[in-house]
N, C-alpha and C positions, 0 to 999 in steps of 0.2 A: 261230291258227294251222292250216293239217292239216298233215299228212302226207304225201310225198308219196315212192314204189315211183318208181322208177331204175330201169331195165332197158337192162344194157350190154355190147356187143358187139362182137367183133374186134378193137381194140387197145389201142379204152375198158378191155376187161375187163381183162388188161391191165396199163393199167395202171394204174387199179384194183385189183386186186389179185380178183377178186368179177366175180360175172356181175349184182349186185341190188344198192342202196344206198337205206336209207330216208332222207329228206331233210324238217323241216321248215320249211316255208315261210311268210311270210302269205297270208293270204287270201286274194284278188283276184291277186298276182302270176301272171305270164307264164311260158310254156316259157322266151322267152329268162333272164330272171329266174331261173329251177333251172340253165338252162345256166355262168350266173355263178358262180352261187353258189360249182357244183364248179370251177369254169376249166374249161372245153371250148368249145373259138374253134367258134360256133357257125357258118359259114360254106361246107362240104363240106360235114352233119351230110341227115338224113333225119330227119323227128318224130315219133311218133307217137303219139297219146295215148287212153288205154284202145282203143287196138285202129287208131284211126282213125290216116293220117297231115294230120298240120295245120301251120300257117307256125306260126311261133314264138314269134311275135306270136299265139300264141293263149292267153287268160287264162283260167285254173286257178281256178273254183268250189266246188269238193270236192277231196280226197285224190283222189288219180291216180294208175296209171301211165304213168310219161311209157318209152317206148323210145326210144335216139341210134341209131341206124343210120347207123353210119361207110360211107364209100362204098366199094362196093365193084370190087375189079377180076380182072384174071384176066386169062386168053385160053384 
């Protein structure tokens, strides 16, 4: 098992009432597995692992920092 830190922004921070959560996941899980585990719809998100934007299919081979970036709106 690996311990991952998930960084939450915008409405996700409000949903979880925190800007970070730590979760334990099996080795070699994907970002998509993490999103499914914590119940986040992934179709309109950007994700970053250790500071680099990555697709949700990215495999997590070591403890990682995962940022979940919701869409930005404004005008």
